[in-house]
Structure formats: C-alpha cells, structure tokens
C-alpha positions in Angstrom: 64.5 65.7 82.9 65.4 68.5 80.6 64.4 72.0 79.5 61.2 70.6 77.9 59.1 71.6 81.1 60.0 75.2 80.4 58.9 75.3 76.8 55.6 73.3 77.6 54.5 75.8 80.5 55.5 79.1 79.2 53.5 82.3 79.1 55.6 83.9 76.3 58.0 82.6 73.7 60.1 84.5 71.0 61.7 82.6 68.3 64.6 84.4 66.7 66.5 82.8 63.7 67.9 85.9 62.1 71.4 85.9 61.1 74.1 88.3 62.5 74.7 91.0 60.1 77.5 93.7 59.6 76.7 97.0 57.9 78.5 100.1 57.3 77.1 103.4 56.2 79.3 105.6 54.3 79.1 109.7 54.5 76.9 109.9 51.7 74.5 107.2 53.2 75.6 104.3 50.7 74.7 101.4 52.8 76.5 97.9 52.6 75.6 94.7 54.5 77.0 91.2 55.0 75.7 88.0 57.0 78.4 87.4 59.5 77.3 84.0 61.1 74.3 81.5 60.5 71.0 81.3 61.0 71.0 80.0 64.5 67.6 79.6 66.3 67.4 81.7 69.6 64.6 81.2 71.9 63.3 83.7 74.7 61.1 82.0 77.1 59.1 83.7 79.7 57.4 81.9 82.5 54.4 82.6 84.3 54.3 83.9 87.8 52.0 82.5 90.4 52.7 78.8 90.2 52.9 76.9 93.4 56.5 76.1 94.5 55.6 72.6 95.8 54.0 71.7 92.2 56.9 72.6 90.2 60.3 72.3 92.4 61.2 69.0 90.7 61.4 70.9 87.4 63.5 73.6 89.1 65.8 71.3 90.4 66.0 69.2 86.9 66.6 72.2 84.8 69.3 73.9 87.5 71.0 70.5 87.3 71.7 70.9 83.6 72.7 74.4 84.0 74.1 76.7 81.5 76.7 74.3 80.3 74.7 71.1 79.3 72.7 71.0 76.1 69.2 69.3 76.2 66.7 68.4 73.4 63.2 70.4 73.3 60.4 70.7 71.1 57.8 73.1 70.6 54.7 71.1 71.0 51.8 73.7 70.5 50.3 73.0 67.0 49.5 76.7 66.5 53.2 77.3 66.3 54.9 74.4 64.8 52.0 72.6 63.3 51.7 71.4 59.7 49.8 73.7 57.3 50.0 71.4 54.2 47.3 69.1 52.9 48.9 65.7 53.1 47.1 63.2 55.4 50.1 61.4 56.4 53.3 63.3 57.4 55.2 60.4 58.9 58.0 58.4 57.0 58.6 61.0 54.3 62.3 61.1 53.1 64.2 63.5 50.9 67.1 62.5 48.4 69.5 65.3 48.5 70.2 69.1 49.3 72.2 72.0 47.8 72.7 75.2 49.8 69.3 76.0 51.1 67.6 73.9 48.6 66.1 70.4 49.8 65.3 68.0 46.7 63.4 64.8 46.0 60.8 65.4 48.7 58.9 61.9 48.9 55.8 61.8 50.8 54.5 58.5 51.8 51.1 58.8 50.0 51.6 60.2 46.6 49.7 63.6 46.4 47.3 64.9 43.8 48.8 67.4 41.3 48.1 70.7 42.9 48.3 69.7 46.6 50.2 71.8 48.8 52.7 69.3 50.4 54.6 71.9 52.4 53.5 75.3 53.4 55.6 78.3 53.8 56.4 78.4 57.7 56.5 74.8 58.3 58.9 73.0 60.3 61.3 69.9 58.9 64.1 68.2 60.5 66.5 66.3 58.5 67.3 62.7 59.9 68.5 63.2 63.5 70.0 66.5 62.3 68.9 70.0 62.4 65.2 72.0 61.9 64.5 74.2 59.4 61.6 76.4 58.1 60.1 76.1 54.6 60.3 79.6 52.9 57.7 79.2 50.2 54.8 76.7 49.4 55.7 73.4 47.9 52.9 72.3 45.3 52.9 68.9 43.9 54.4 67.6 41.5 57.0 70.1 42.7 59.3 68.2 45.2 61.9 70.7 45.9 61.5 73.1 49.0 63.7 76.3 49.8 64.6 76.4 53.5 65.6 79.1 55.7 69.2 78.3 55.9 72.0 76.3 54.5 71.4 72.8 54.8 74.1 70.8 56.9 73.1 67.3 56.2 73.9 65.3 53.0 72.5 62.4 51.2 69.1 60.8 51.6 67.2 61.9 54.9 64.2 61.1 56.7 61.9 64.0 57.0 60.2 65.0 60.6 57.6 67.4 59.9 55.5 69.4 62.5 55.4 69.5 66.1 57.8 66.6 66.7 61.1 68.4 65.3 63.3 69.2 67.9 66.3 71.4 68.8 69.7 71.1 71.0 69.7 73.8 73.1 71.8 75.3 75.8 70.6 77.8 78.2 72.5 80.9 77.9 70.4 83.0 80.5 68.9 81.5 83.3 66.4 83.5 85.5 66.3 83.8 89.5 63.0 82.7 90.8 61.6 84.1 94.2 58.9 83.2 96.4 56.1 85.4 97.2 52.7 85.0 99.0 54.0 82.0 100.9 54.2 79.4 98.3 54.1 81.2 94.8 56.9 81.5 92.3 57.8 84.4 90.3 60.6 84.8 87.8 62.8 87.6 87.9 63.7 87.4 84.0 63.1 85.2 81.1 65.1 82.1 80.1 67.5 82.4 77.0 68.3 79.5 75.0 70.7 79.2 71.8 70.5 76.1 69.4 73.5 73.8 69.3 73.8 73.1 65.7 74.4 69.7 64.8 
C-alpha cells in the first residue's frame, strides 16, 4: 500500500511546482529577485468527507504506517490532469538522446510522425527513465525533436520517456490530517494532506 489511494480518491488537488524566490525592494521601488531553490513538486490533497469508515479503514492504516518519514511512489491517473495532448498514436517506448539544462534533446517517437505533427504539447508530463517527472513548456512540432522542460534536467545520456498518466513521483507526506468519525460510521478530515516530491 502507499499514498496512492489518497490521490485516487481526493476531492481537491493543488499542484505547486514554482521555485522558492528571494526578493528585495529598495526605497525607490527597484525590485530584484533570484531563484533560491529548485522547482520541487508539492501536492495539497483534500479528501471528501462522508466516506464510510469500514470501507476505508484499511487505507487509513496503510498511509499511517508510512507516516511522515517514508517516501512512496504515486501517480495522478486522472487523464484530464496528466493526459497526453499531442497527436502521436503511440506514446510508449519513446527515447531521448540527451539533455542540457532544461532542454531535452533527440526525442525519438516509436512511430515516425508526419511533418507538422505536435508530438508533445505544452503541459504534457514526461518522466525520464526511472528518474524525475517534468512538464513540457511549449509545443514540440515535428521534425523538431527538442523540448524545453519546466526545470533543470537531472538525468544524463539516453533515457526512455514515459508520457502521460503513467508518470510518477516519489513523495513524502509533510502534513497528515487527523480524521474524525461523525454520524456513527462516516469520516471527516480536519485538513488536507501535503506531499513534497523527493527528487531522485
């Protein structure tokens, strides 16, 4: 068991991947800013009230066993969030030949696209090998096989590409809500869960 049940059954989800930024403003209103840390994914997950305790108690036991000290792998299976928006008919077995900074190079679809096909769309999720998950910043139109991603790429060399709802993140729970029983057998949650990505 893992935290996956929480992601699969949530009623609200916030995905925050903005970096930590330090700012200063002088007396004459001149602003300067610098990125202080990476673009780590943070997930705030709200659970619905009213689930029957006897239906979900096994999942409560499973995530409480992991606690706030154990990392676990999760994915977001809802297609409207992580679904692929390009036009390729097959998104399995793709590879890339390398990377530099935020640039993914040598994207190689398993079926050669037609010129003008959008092979990756802005917002698509891609995972490099068994490493980290990234978002595509702008459309990639074939024959271009280079994509800009939302953060610096950690993986090097040739990598397999996982695209869409099967990408995953290793996360650790940093805020775990208390649950309460009401109306005999129904569960309510005091606060949302908060998870931080563990960068691989």
